[in-house]
TORKOL-4160 file (C-alpha; in steps of 0.2 Angstrom, whole numbers, padded with zeros to 4 digits, m for minus):
179
<pt num="1" X="0000" Y="0000" Z="0000"/>
<pt num="2" X="0007" Y="0017" Z="m0005"/>
<pt num="3" X="0006" Y="0033" Z="0006"/>
<pt num="4" X="m0009" Y="0040" Z="m0002"/>
<pt num="5" X="m0018" Y="0023" Z="0000"/>
<pt num="6" X="m0013" Y="0022" Z="0018"/>
<pt num="7" X="m0019" Y="0040" Z="0021"/>
<pt num="8" X="m0036" Y="0036" Z="0013"/>
<pt num="9" X="m0037" Y="0020" Z="0023"/>
<pt num="10" X="m0034" Y="0029" Z="0039"/>
<pt num="11" X="m0049" Y="0041" Z="0035"/>
<pt num="12" X="m0060" Y="0026" Z="0031"/>
<pt num="13" X="m0056" Y="0018" Z="0048"/>
<pt num="14" X="m0060" Y="0035" Z="0056"/>
<pt num="15" X="m0076" Y="0037" Z="0046"/>
<pt num="16" X="m0081" Y="0019" Z="0051"/>
<pt num="17" X="m0078" Y="0022" Z="0069"/>
<pt num="18" X="m0088" Y="0038" Z="0069"/>
<pt num="19" X="m0102" Y="0030" Z="0060"/>
<pt num="20" X="m0102" Y="0015" Z="0072"/>
<pt num="21" X="m0104" Y="0027" Z="0086"/>
<pt num="22" X="m0120" Y="0033" Z="0078"/>
<pt num="23" X="m0128" Y="0016" Z="0079"/>
<pt num="24" X="m0133" Y="0020" Z="0097"/>
<pt num="25" X="m0144" Y="0034" Z="0092"/>
<pt num="26" X="m0162" Y="0033" Z="0087"/>
<pt num="27" X="m0168" Y="0048" Z="0077"/>
<pt num="28" X="m0175" Y="0055" Z="0093"/>
<pt num="29" X="m0159" Y="0053" Z="0103"/>
<pt num="30" X="m0149" Y="0060" Z="0089"/>
<pt num="31" X="m0158" Y="0077" Z="0091"/>
<pt num="32" X="m0154" Y="0078" Z="0110"/>
<pt num="33" X="m0143" Y="0092" Z="0116"/>
<pt num="34" X="m0137" Y="0094" Z="0133"/>
<pt num="35" X="m0136" Y="0113" Z="0130"/>
<pt num="36" X="m0141" Y="0125" Z="0116"/>
<pt num="37" X="m0123" Y="0128" Z="0112"/>
<pt num="38" X="m0118" Y="0110" Z="0110"/>
<pt num="39" X="m0122" Y="0101" Z="0094"/>
<pt num="40" X="m0133" Y="0086" Z="0094"/>
<pt num="41" X="m0127" Y="0070" Z="0085"/>
<pt num="42" X="m0137" Y="0074" Z="0069"/>
<pt num="43" X="m0129" Y="0092" Z="0068"/>
<pt num="44" X="m0111" Y="0084" Z="0071"/>
<pt num="45" X="m0114" Y="0072" Z="0057"/>
<pt num="46" X="m0121" Y="0086" Z="0045"/>
<pt num="47" X="m0105" Y="0097" Z="0049"/>
<pt num="48" X="m0094" Y="0082" Z="0045"/>
<pt num="49" X="m0102" Y="0080" Z="0028"/>
<pt num="50" X="m0101" Y="0098" Z="0023"/>
<pt num="51" X="m0083" Y="0100" Z="0030"/>
<pt num="52" X="m0077" Y="0084" Z="0021"/>
<pt num="53" X="m0086" Y="0087" Z="0005"/>
<pt num="54" X="m0078" Y="0105" Z="0004"/>
<pt num="55" X="m0061" Y="0098" Z="0008"/>
<pt num="56" X="m0062" Y="0085" Z="m0005"/>
<pt num="57" X="m0068" Y="0097" Z="m0019"/>
<pt num="58" X="m0055" Y="0110" Z="m0013"/>
<pt num="59" X="m0041" Y="0097" Z="m0015"/>
<pt num="60" X="m0047" Y="0091" Z="m0031"/>
<pt num="61" X="m0049" Y="0108" Z="m0039"/>
<pt num="62" X="m0032" Y="0114" Z="m0032"/>
<pt num="63" X="m0023" Y="0098" Z="m0039"/>
<pt num="64" X="m0030" Y="0101" Z="m0056"/>
<pt num="65" X="m0026" Y="0120" Z="m0056"/>
<pt num="66" X="m0008" Y="0115" Z="m0051"/>
<pt num="67" X="m0007" Y="0102" Z="m0065"/>
<pt num="68" X="m0014" Y="0114" Z="m0078"/>
<pt num="69" X="0000" Y="0127" Z="m0073"/>
<pt num="70" X="m0013" Y="0139" Z="m0067"/>
<pt num="71" X="m0007" Y="0139" Z="m0049"/>
<pt num="72" X="0011" Y="0138" Z="m0043"/>
<pt num="73" X="0017" Y="0121" Z="m0037"/>
<pt num="74" X="0025" Y="0125" Z="m0020"/>
<pt num="75" X="0031" Y="0115" Z="m0005"/>
<pt num="76" X="0035" Y="0129" Z="0007"/>
<pt num="77" X="0023" Y="0134" Z="0021"/>
<pt num="78" X="0024" Y="0139" Z="0039"/>
<pt num="79" X="0018" Y="0121" Z="0043"/>
<pt num="80" X="0030" Y="0112" Z="0031"/>
<pt num="81" X="0030" Y="0093" Z="0035"/>
<pt num="82" X="0022" Y="0096" Z="0052"/>
<pt num="83" X="0010" Y="0083" Z="0058"/>
<pt num="84" X="m0008" Y="0089" Z="0057"/>
<pt num="85" X="m0010" Y="0087" Z="0076"/>
<pt num="86" X="0004" Y="0100" Z="0079"/>
<pt num="87" X="m0004" Y="0112" Z="0066"/>
<pt num="88" X="m0021" Y="0111" Z="0075"/>
<pt num="89" X="m0012" Y="0113" Z="0092"/>
<pt num="90" X="m0004" Y="0129" Z="0085"/>
<pt num="91" X="m0019" Y="0136" Z="0076"/>
<pt num="92" X="m0035" Y="0131" Z="0085"/>
<pt num="93" X="m0043" Y="0138" Z="0101"/>
<pt num="94" X="m0051" Y="0127" Z="0114"/>
<pt num="95" X="m0068" Y="0130" Z="0107"/>
<pt num="96" X="m0066" Y="0135" Z="0089"/>
<pt num="97" X="m0080" Y="0143" Z="0078"/>
<pt num="98" X="m0085" Y="0133" Z="0063"/>
<pt num="99" X="m0083" Y="0142" Z="0046"/>
<pt num="100" X="m0101" Y="0145" Z="0039"/>
<pt num="101" X="m0098" Y="0133" Z="0024"/>
<pt num="102" X="m0096" Y="0119" Z="0036"/>
<pt num="103" X="m0109" Y="0123" Z="0049"/>
<pt num="104" X="m0125" Y="0112" Z="0050"/>
<pt num="105" X="m0138" Y="0122" Z="0041"/>
<pt num="106" X="m0150" Y="0110" Z="0033"/>
<pt num="107" X="m0156" Y="0099" Z="0046"/>
<pt num="108" X="m0166" Y="0083" Z="0043"/>
<pt num="109" X="m0164" Y="0065" Z="0050"/>
<pt num="110" X="m0148" Y="0057" Z="0056"/>
<pt num="111" X="m0151" Y="0043" Z="0043"/>
<pt num="112" X="m0149" Y="0055" Z="0029"/>
<pt num="113" X="m0133" Y="0063" Z="0036"/>
<pt num="114" X="m0126" Y="0045" Z="0040"/>
<pt num="115" X="m0129" Y="0040" Z="0022"/>
<pt num="116" X="m0122" Y="0056" Z="0015"/>
<pt num="117" X="m0106" Y="0055" Z="0026"/>
<pt num="118" X="m0104" Y="0037" Z="0022"/>
<pt num="119" X="m0105" Y="0041" Z="0003"/>
<pt num="120" X="m0090" Y="0052" Z="0004"/>
<pt num="121" X="m0078" Y="0038" Z="0006"/>
<pt num="122" X="m0080" Y="0032" Z="m0012"/>
<pt num="123" X="m0077" Y="0050" Z="m0018"/>
<pt num="124" X="m0062" Y="0051" Z="m0007"/>
<pt num="125" X="m0055" Y="0035" Z="m0014"/>
<pt num="126" X="m0058" Y="0041" Z="m0032"/>
<pt num="127" X="m0048" Y="0057" Z="m0027"/>
<pt num="128" X="m0035" Y="0046" Z="m0019"/>
<pt num="129" X="m0033" Y="0036" Z="m0036"/>
<pt num="130" X="m0030" Y="0053" Z="m0045"/>
<pt num="131" X="m0017" Y="0060" Z="m0032"/>
<pt num="132" X="0001" Y="0054" Z="m0035"/>
<pt num="133" X="0012" Y="0050" Z="m0020"/>
<pt num="134" X="0024" Y="0063" Z="m0026"/>
<pt num="135" X="0011" Y="0076" Z="m0025"/>
<pt num="136" X="0007" Y="0074" Z="m0006"/>
<pt num="137" X="0019" Y="0087" Z="0000"/>
<pt num="138" X="0013" Y="0101" Z="m0013"/>
<pt num="139" X="0003" Y="0114" Z="m0005"/>
<pt num="140" X="m0016" Y="0112" Z="m0006"/>
<pt num="141" X="m0030" Y="0125" Z="m0003"/>
<pt num="142" X="m0028" Y="0133" Z="0014"/>
<pt num="143" X="m0039" Y="0127" Z="0029"/>
<pt num="144" X="m0051" Y="0141" Z="0034"/>
<pt num="145" X="m0044" Y="0141" Z="0052"/>
<pt num="146" X="m0026" Y="0133" Z="0051"/>
<pt num="147" X="m0020" Y="0141" Z="0035"/>
<pt num="148" X="m0008" Y="0132" Z="0023"/>
<pt num="149" X="m0008" Y="0113" Z="0022"/>
<pt num="150" X="m0001" Y="0101" Z="0009"/>
<pt num="151" X="m0011" Y="0087" Z="0002"/>
<pt num="152" X="m0005" Y="0075" Z="0015"/>
<pt num="153" X="m0009" Y="0086" Z="0029"/>
<pt num="154" X="m0026" Y="0089" Z="0022"/>
<pt num="155" X="m0029" Y="0070" Z="0021"/>
<pt num="156" X="m0023" Y="0068" Z="0039"/>
<pt num="157" X="m0035" Y="0082" Z="0044"/>
<pt num="158" X="m0050" Y="0072" Z="0038"/>
<pt num="159" X="m0045" Y="0058" Z="0049"/>
<pt num="160" X="m0041" Y="0069" Z="0064"/>
<pt num="161" X="m0058" Y="0078" Z="0061"/>
<pt num="162" X="m0068" Y="0062" Z="0061"/>
<pt num="163" X="m0059" Y="0056" Z="0077"/>
<pt num="164" X="m0062" Y="0073" Z="0086"/>
<pt num="165" X="m0081" Y="0072" Z="0082"/>
<pt num="166" X="m0082" Y="0053" Z="0086"/>
<pt num="167" X="m0076" Y="0058" Z="0104"/>
<pt num="168" X="m0090" Y="0071" Z="0105"/>
<pt num="169" X="m0103" Y="0059" Z="0099"/>
<pt num="170" X="m0097" Y="0046" Z="0112"/>
<pt num="171" X="m0098" Y="0060" Z="0126"/>
<pt num="172" X="m0116" Y="0064" Z="0120"/>
<pt num="173" X="m0120" Y="0045" Z="0121"/>
<pt num="174" X="m0114" Y="0044" Z="0139"/>
<pt num="175" X="m0124" Y="0059" Z="0144"/>
<pt num="176" X="m0140" Y="0052" Z="0137"/>
<pt num="177" X="m0136" Y="0035" Z="0146"/>
<pt num="178" X="m0134" Y="0045" Z="0162"/>
<pt num="179" X="m0149" Y="0057" Z="0160"/>
């Protein structure tokens, strides 16, 4: 397995783990919020869909813009070859405000967002088949909070982001069990 395939497989594992956490939630429980400021499981899942869909299309558009010579192929950034965990540590606040493009805004049943998020794995794998291993360290489109990231860091972020929200859903599940 090459590096691109490995990164895509890590996202797949994170996605499956997140989706597995959702099996606890009925549609009713998926809408439960401990406070008005905390997202419910449905909102978290919708957010993950919008964030990942935007990241994938952003990477794909950037990759083709670079390949077509319409954008500079560059490897230098303030986060050059830094693990995504370190980038997040340096650039995120404890409670970050979600960019509007990734905010839950449509609503609807958890089952819809579950299926929608699940469907992105095939899209990501198709992108991964297009991305060459020697393109991983080329700068991709910037993250709206963290700034410059290369394609490898962007793929690592997808994994980290799913894991981060899996922990939030697990915490919601525990609160529901004890309420």
